[in-house]
N, C-alpha and C positions, 0 to 999 in steps of 0.2 A: 171393393170386396175381393178378398184373397182366400183361396183354399189351398190344398197341398200342392196342386200343380196348375192352378188357374187363377189369374188376376184380372178382374174386371176394371178396365181403365176408364171406361165411360159407358153410360147406359141411358139413352135419351130418346124422347119422342121426336120424330121427324115427319115431314110431309109424306114420306113413303111408308112409315110405320116405325116400330121400335127398333132403333139402331144401337148396336153394341160394339165397342172396341175392347178386345180382350187379348191377353197374353198368356200363353200356356206352354208347358213342357210337353213335347211330342211323346206320347207313350210308346210309339214304335221305335223311338230313338232317344232314350234317356240322355238328358243334358242338352238336347236341341230345343231352343226356345223360339216359338213362332208367335207372330201377331196376326190376328184375324178380325175381320169385320163380319158381323151377322145382321140380318134384317129380319125382324119378326122371328127370331131364333133359327133362321136358316142361314147357312154359311154363304156369304157373298164373295169373300176373297181372303186369301192367305198369303203370308209372306214366305211360306214354305215352297210354293210353286209359283214362280213368276216368269216362266219361259215364254208364255204366249203374250203377256203384257209387254215384255221387253222385245219380242219379236215384231210386235205391231209397230213399234218405232223403227227397229232395224230394217224391216222389209220395206217401209215407206221410204226411208233414207236411201236405200239401194236404188229405188226407182227415180230418184231425182239427183241429177248431177250438178246442181247449182251450189252456190255458197251464199253466206249471209241469209240463210233461210229463216223465214217467218213461219212459226208453227202454232197451230191452234189445237188444243186437246180438250175433248169433251170427257169429263170425269177425272177426278184426282185420285180417288181410291187410296191405296197405301203408297202411291207416288212412284211406282216402278216404271210406268210408261214415260213420265216426265223425266225421271232420272236417266233413263236410257237415251232419250233424245238429246238431253243436255250434255251427254258424254261426247257428242260430236262437235268438233271445232267448226264445222260448217253451219251450225245453228246460231243465228244472231239473237233471236227472241222467241220465247215460248209463253203463250197465254193459255192457262188452264181455266176452264169454265166448270164450276162445280155447283150442283143444285143445293147440296146440303151444307149449311153453315157449320154444322158440327164437325164434318169431315175436314173443312178448312182449319177450324180451331185446333183439331188434333195435330195437324202438321205444324202449325205455328207454335204449339205448346211443347213440341218435341216428343210426342207420344207415338209417332210411327217410325218405322226403321229408317226411312230416308229423310227424316225431318232436317237433320243438321245440314246435309248437302243441298237440299232444296232451298232452305231458308237463307243460305249464304250466297246462292247463285243470283247475281244481279240481272241475268237475262230472263228470269222467271217472274211472271205476274199471275196471281191466282185471284179470280173473281167469283163472287156468288151470283149465279144466274142460271138460266135454262139454256143449255147448248142447242136444244132443238128449236126453241123459240128464236134464238139468235140466227140459226141457219135458215129459218123460214122468212126472216126479215130481210130487207134491202141491206147489202153490205156496206159498212162504213169503211172497211179496208179488206184487202184480200191477203190470203195466206198460201204459202208454197206447200205446206203439208197440213192436212186436217186429219186428226186421229180420233176416232170415237170408240170409247170403251165404257159404256154406261149400262146398257141392257144385257140380260142373259143372252138373248138372241132376237132377231127381227120378229119372230113369232111369239116371243115371251118377253115383252118389255116390263120394266119395273113400274111404269105408270102410263096412263092413256095419253099423256102429253107428247110422247115420242112416236106414236104410231104412224103419223103422216110422213115422217122422215124416210121411212123404209119403202115408200111408194114412189112411182115414177114422178108424180108431181112434186113430192117433197125433195127428191134428189135434184130435180131441175132447179129448184130454189137454192139448194146447197151448192150447186155448180158455180153460181155467181160469187161465192166466197172464196173460190180458188183462183189464184193468179194463173196466167197461161203456163201450161205444163205442170200445174200443181197436182199433188197426189192426195186422194181421199182413201183412208184405210179404216176399216170397221172390224172390231172384234166381235166374236160370237162363240158361245159354247156349243153351237150346233150348226149343221149345214142348213142352208135356206135357199131352195131353188127359186121361189118367188122373188126373193131379194136379188138374186143373181140376175134373174130376167129383168127386173126394174133397172139395175145397174147397167146392164148391157143396152137397154133401150135409150138410156141417157148418155152414157159414156162410150159405148161401143165395146171395147175390149175389157174384160174382167179377169183378173188374176185371183184365183182362190188357192190359198195355202193352208195346209193342215199342219198343226203343231201338236205333236204327241209326246207325252211324258208319263213317267211313273208316279202316280199320286199315292204317296206312302201314308197319307192320312187315312184314306179309305182302302188302301192296298189294292189298287186296280189301275190299269192303263187308262189315261184320260186323253181325250182329243178336243182341241179347240180349233176354231176356224177363223181365218183372216180373209177379208174381201178387199181387194185393192184396185183402184182405177185411176186414170190420169185425165186431166182436163185437156 
């Protein structure tokens, strides 16, 4: 469906609700075309602001001085976290675990902004699975970097299946998926003192970074949060 400044690329039922991929002209900046994902008609992510998604990858990389890095990403989204991590020559392989097959299909069909780059990068593997179930299970292999960008925040998950991950018990299970010296980085749109306390109990030191940017879609300053720890 296409209107004067809005094109619906996909509109499908998913395990989390009605998910929509749309492309539109930004009214605040005529001529600027952005791609967005909504869930049950609520904006989930936008290609117009990707600062914090890219920072999630960049900050994790800064905390690991190794090479031939093996990376696990929870959540594909519009592909900016994966695209940023793949820009590093120190990264040998990236596995993205995405719950929704629709989101994987959009990338493979070339519907999201980073489709072309992601589809041609031989280091990337995208699988349909639950990242939180994977991290709660015994590890088949370990990763140098684990990046989680799935829920709105630890206190506002998209589904009940992820709640245990943000607890001390869940984080102890996730620890086993990290190689020695590995980095776990988690994205959130809000601060979370209980999550910081759980991280500190398991990993000791916790780095909390704030990413602030001007959100021209809603004309206000927006703040996202990154939580980073090392095994």
